[in-house]
Steps between C-alpha positions, in 0.01 A plus 500: 500500500185579700692494827764734358223741395358504854844552654545810284184667638688685781749628242218628276332672795826670598539625142146638515557681832838627376342654189210651695728651763726658235201678345421685822564871481507550877780278635608508863800310631292198595354471150847530347621222730199288404578554128862392544392202710255382233780508241721284724211261564441466126852360467465288810172335400611450141820318590330313786235372260762391249728342758210305656383361164642233267694661216576346162823697475698421816769750403268783604521372856851640538370854454187437708699339779745792518230770491285320756797494738514879472132593501345259754716609798433865408124458529510485880707813576303697241171390659645590839593853387163547333311394811704740711397779265138390541547546875640850433834391649793701362777418746739232372602211721746212498230248409452661159868454415480144636225426249688642202844357578421127443322584174801691370740225609290219348465680169872574484595141586265360234641723225863435588434125532366486146794707375748277684345173382434632151170556325546201273583267787197629693278422201630145480467452877140622512397293195654190659337584832161539330521169319646294785316674789804483725692772677830402344460316169774266393822689441393812690576396860786750528598768752379782275152356453478397867576859605247628251236261637578597860498878450236532227262226609525399865615835643277690257193306617583562867548873438165527321313310773666701778425829324136403451464405867666821621279711275190315622598548865580869448171574323300298753656683796451842343137430411437369850646816652310715251161336562541422868204626698291581193254218578526347155380807317765484231466141391297359214141394579516655845285808552485725194851594395840361413842657543681542167848441647382186679369355173823581315711353782308173486532492121878537525507212750301277262729579206813447712394168650382352170825610335703337777288184472571471126871546561500238775309242292734540204463483125465123459229471765299788351522351150382162625222668704397770257155544655656604832722751319197639317306539825785699659523728198123546505512602867769752415289625209209575735740675738654712222159596361373609842822688571496698177127567519521643853825689436382671181132561563464567872642821638377479861685296762177348635290331233128433560432134428200580282732682259694177441177341380407802290839590345371701203324746727805524727731575209258760367460672834848494649737516205428820305873529430467189285357719226776579254532838332367340182189373683433841643553664160246264346245583767561871468472484123123479545505839675572765236429783746795420729653823624685657788173635639352150494785364713481799731134420563580136575786601728278743692233235557772253595646738759152572640449128561839471667521822704134566583339155501815310608393213276847345531403392853240263357628139534539327165469822300574439132582711197163402349317637804681832457422502128128442565489779759661743258300380200786383280690174435801342665731582208471874568555455874806282437643753255427789739690326781793406280538842337401738779609313812758258354336219692290189460161480670610274791807718564292818505237352734760362740682835514172672586417244766841526663473878509162467669644245744778744592237758592318247718822400675569865574146592610427182695833382642336243729303330221582134439647411161201287401276804534739715295531233232124454457428873508769549231339252264728199554363149544746389769757638740783307334412641159490850646833456682677365190375778275582763762858375541539458125404863434655671805787271601362483855239303685184696599607527863854606408364769272252610766777557754719702266234698309211547741537878517583570135206360301304748291120469475346333197 
């Protein structure tokens, strides 16, 4: 019972991240994809925990076996698509279809096999298999059950292992290409920062390989070695927790390592959009003098900081810093940005920085990108380049060539 409880931890964490992500008022495509992925992982971890544990009612294994044949192969193509989105890759390729095709085929074969054999016969076969611990219990060594074993056990296991290996190779190659020449800046415990996409890529590899390992070892082995099964689920639980924490509470691509060790402060500083309308209403309830003039005054001070002091160029600028400069609290700044500018704080700051970078690229065409990135308030060139391309659809140099003569002064 204790082992089953531990194996359900990843499922519980996925439920938690799913609920938290659905409460967000500001949802981009990546957050929507993360929400859908957490729902799928809830099903995956629930049925994996049940299938890897001894059950008093063996009849439930028919349902769990069928659903696992559908969900487990789908985990790898879904992770693949999600990682591509993390890389800001929109162009489809043949490899994506290659990932999805085996999952669709395996799920279809499993369902039709159960229909062909008959649900009742499958129940009797699995109960006999559980009690006798043999592939083909007495009386079940027939062509139908042999085909079922080949397609839904041997071939299924090979497909899962191959998919996990391909996903691992793909992510490893992409991360190598992404971080090549960066002198280790974007890896944990090296220098002062970690790349968000690199962390998520490694998390997906951990989840994929442990899932493939459980499939390869099989149900009987995992039941007899329950501690090993628990350890694998615990590793996945740590991976899921880190994934959800970074995805939901860190908006920047490059994360300072100190923020990982001081998460409450990081959440408070970099996630003003986490405040719901109810939270803001509660904070504003203590201000009976709220008026249009009051917000106009805040907006004027806010614009002075942005347009005259260029405070958005300060590295690590936070909504709390702005609030202190103006003499108000973060709830008012968050509401001002949402209502007046239809933007979250990170989005507004990045738009300002990119506009400033455009002016630099126009005024100083020979300047190196590292200089432009630092002057514009970005921590690294790669962060600057990604944000620039995300907002303009072009790299800085491409934009510079096509727009050098048409930029208007700030």
